N, C-alpha and C positions, 0 to 999 in steps of 0.2 A: 622296754628291753632295747639295748643298743643293737644297731645293725651289725651283722657279722662282717669281718674284714678278712680278706685273703690277699696276700702279696705274691704276685707272680714275679719271680726273681731268679737271679744267679747270685749266690752268696758271696762271690768274689768281688761283686760290684759295690763300690762306695755309694752310688746313687740308690741302690737297693737298701744298703745299710742305714742310710739316713732316715728312711721310712720306718725301719724296725726300731731305730733308736728313738724316734719321735713317739711311736706307740708305747715303747717300754717306759719312757719318762712319764707318760701320761697314764700308765697303768691300763692300757687298752689291749685286750686280747687280739692277736694277729696270727692267723694261720698263714702258711707259706706253701706255694707250689713252685718247685724249682725246675730250671731249664739250664742247659749247657749252651751258652752262646757260641762257644768254640765249635760246637757240632751243628750249628744252624737250627737249634730247636725252636727259636722264636721266628723262624721264616717258613714254617710249615703252613699249608693251606688252612688247617684248622685254627692255628694261632692267629693268622692274619684275618680270618673271617670272624672270629669270636672274641679275641682279647685285644689286639691292637693292630690295625691295618698298617701301621708304620713299622711293624716287625721288631719293636724294641721293648726292652724292659728297663726299669720296673713299671708295673701296672698295678694299681690298687683296685681290687675287686670289692665292690660295696654291695652288700646284700647277697641274695641267692635266689634261685628259681626264676620265676617270670619277672621279678623286680630287680634283677641283678644289673649293676652298672659298672663300667670299667673306666678308671681314671689314669691315663698315662702321665708321664713327666713327674719326676721325683719331688720337685719343690711344690708342685700343685697338690700332690698326694699328702705331703707333710702339712700343708695349709689346711686341707680338708680335715685331717685328723686333729689338728691343734686349734681350730677355730673355737673361740670362746674360752680358751685356756690361757694361763699365764705365759705360755710360749709365744703368744702374739700380743704385743703391748697394747694397752688401752689408748695411750697417747697417739694422736694422729701423726705427728712428725716421726715418732719412734717407729710406728708401723711402716711408714714409707721408707725410713732409713733401713729397717730390717729387710724390706724388699730390695733396696739398693744393694745390700750385701749378698742377697740371694741371686740377684742378677749378675753381680760381680763373680760369684762362684761359678755360674754356668758359662759366662762369657770370657773371663780372664783366667780363672783358676783351673776348672775342670778340663778344658780343652788341652791344657799343657801338662799339669801335674798328673791328672788321671790317665791321659793318653800315654804319656811316657811310662807310667806304671804298668799299664796294660801291655804295651809293646815290649818292655824290658823283662817283666816278670812272667807274663803268660804266653806271649808270642815268641819271644827270644830275638835278640838283635840280629842273629844270623838268618832268621826267617823273614825279616822285614823286606819290603820292596825297596828298590833304589829310591823311589820317591819318598817313602817313609824315612829311610835313613838320612836323606837330605834335609828332613824337617827337624831332626833331633836337636841340633844346636839352637835353632830358633825357638823351639819349645822349651829348652832349658833356660834360655834368657827370659822368655815371657813368664815361665813358671816362677823363676827366682824373683822377677819383678812383682808378681802377685803376692808372694810370700813376704817380700819386703814391705809392701803396702800394709799388709795385715800386721806385721811385726811393729811397724811404726805406730799404727793406730792403737795397738794393744799395750804399748809401752806405758801408757798413763791411765789405763782402765782395765777392769777385770773382764768385761764382756764387750762384744762388738757393738751392741746397742743398749743404751739404758743401764740399769743397775742390776740386771738379772739375765740369766740365759734366755735366749729366744731362738726361733727357727734359724736365724742367721748363724748362730753358733753351731747348731746341729748340721746345717748344710755345709759349712766350711770345715767342720771337724772331720767329716767322713773321709775326704781324700788328703787333708793336711796331715792327719796322724799316720798316714801311710806314705808320706812324701819321700821318705828315704828309700822306699822300694822303686821310686822313680829317679833316684840318683841325686836327690837334694839332701843336704846336710842340715837337719833340724837344729843342730847345735849352733848354727849361724844365726838363729832367730830366737833369742832368749825369751822375749815376751810371748812368742807363740808357744814355747815350751811350757811356760807357766800357765797359759790359757788352756793348753791341752790337758794339763793336770786338773784344772778346775772343772772342765767338762767331764772328765773321767770320774770326778768325785761327786757328781750329781746323784741324788737319790734315784734308785732304780736303773742306773746306767747299765747298759749291756755292751759287751765287746763285739767286735766284728768277727763272726765265726767263719773262718776260711776252711774249716775242716768238714763243714756240711756241704759237700760237693754234690752236684747233680748226678743222677744215674745210679 
C-alpha cells in the first residue's frame, strides 16, 4: 500500500501547484491542508514546531502517525513523488539537465516572475514598501530574461529536456502560465505558448485552482 501524502499549501502558490500537478500526472492521491500565508498561518508556533521550522510552504507530508515525515521545498517534493516514473529521465545527462532547469526555475525564474505576481496580484502595488517598489523594474528585466532563455530553448523542441515531459516542465509551467499576472506578455514568447499548450494537454493534467482559498 502506498504511503499517504498530504500537501501543506496555499492554493494561490505556484510552488504548491507544481506538487499537485506532479501527483495528478502520476495518478497519486494527494490530500491537502490549506494555510493563508497572507495571515501568517505558516508562522504559528505549532506550524514551526511540527511542519517546517522555516515557516514556509509547500511541505509534503509523507505517512501519518508516528512514522510521519515532512519534506519542504517544492522541487524536492516533486522529485520524491516522481522518482522511478517517466517524469525523471533514465539517461544520466538528461537527469542532470532536468535538474539544471529546476535550479534555473528557483534561481532565475521564480524570484522574478513569481515575486512580481505575488506583489501585483495579491499584495497590491500600493501596499508595497519603498524597497519593494524599487525592485520592480529589475525583476521585470530579470523575469523577461528568464522567459527569453526558455523561449529560445523551446523554439526547436517540444520539451525542456529529452523527448517527453519531465519535472523540468512541471516546475517551470507553474509560474510561467501565470506570468501575465506578473505583467509579462506571453504573446511575446511564441515557443513558450506552444509548450504551455503541450503541458496542459498531458493526460491527467489539472489546472491551478485559485478558488480553493484557505479559511
